[in-house]
C-alpha positions as a Python dict, from the first residue, in 0.01 Angstrom:
ca = {
    (1, 'M'): (0, 0, 0),
    (2, 'T'): (-302, -223, -33),
    (3, 'N'): (-354, -598, -14),
    (4, 'I'): (-60, -647, 224),
    (5, 'A'): (-74, -885, 522),
    (6, 'Q'): (178, -981, 790),
    (7, 'F'): (221, -1329, 930),
    (8, 'K'): (431, -1504, 1191),
    (9, 'V'): (559, -1851, 1112),
    (10, 'K'): (499, -2125, 1370),
    (11, 'P'): (816, -2282, 1513),
    (12, 'G'): (921, -2598, 1330),
    (13, 'T'): (779, -2485, 994),
    (14, 'T'): (975, -2593, 687),
    (15, 'I'): (1081, -2291, 481),
    (16, 'I'): (1229, -2347, 135),
    (17, 'E'): (1466, -2067, 37),
    (18, 'G'): (1651, -1990, -286),
    (19, 'K'): (1732, -1732, -551),
    (20, 'A'): (1456, -1615, -787),
    (21, 'T'): (1528, -1685, -1154),
    (22, 'P'): (1507, -1413, -1421),
    (23, 'Q'): (1163, -1386, -1584),
    (24, 'G'): (1229, -1166, -1885),
    (25, 'L'): (1289, -800, -1959),
    (26, 'G'): (1271, -588, -1645),
    (27, 'L'): (1258, -888, -1409),
    (28, 'P'): (1624, -977, -1352),
    (29, 'G'): (1576, -1218, -1061),
    (30, 'G'): (1860, -1296, -824),
    (31, 'Q'): (1684, -1193, -503),
    (32, 'T'): (1605, -1436, -223),
    (33, 'Q'): (1258, -1591, -222),
    (34, 'K'): (1102, -1805, 48),
    (35, 'Y'): (823, -2062, 16),
    (36, 'I'): (606, -2220, 286),
    (37, 'N'): (413, -2522, 158),
    (38, 'D'): (172, -2553, 454),
    (39, 'L'): (-20, -2224, 496),
    (40, 'E'): (-178, -2361, 816),
    (41, 'R'): (164, -2294, 974),
    (42, 'L'): (112, -1916, 937),
    (43, 'I'): (-36, -1696, 1210),
    (44, 'R'): (-200, -1380, 1076),
    (45, 'Q'): (-99, -1061, 1262),
}
């Protein structure tokens, strides 16, 4: 794999979590997605 990075999330970071919506043929959605609004809260590994 290329262009992959790992991060740790600082304690106290707000994480928004929900189900991904379908996006057309071949992209059924339904899996969990997570969103972090403040990228300064990430620590690159």
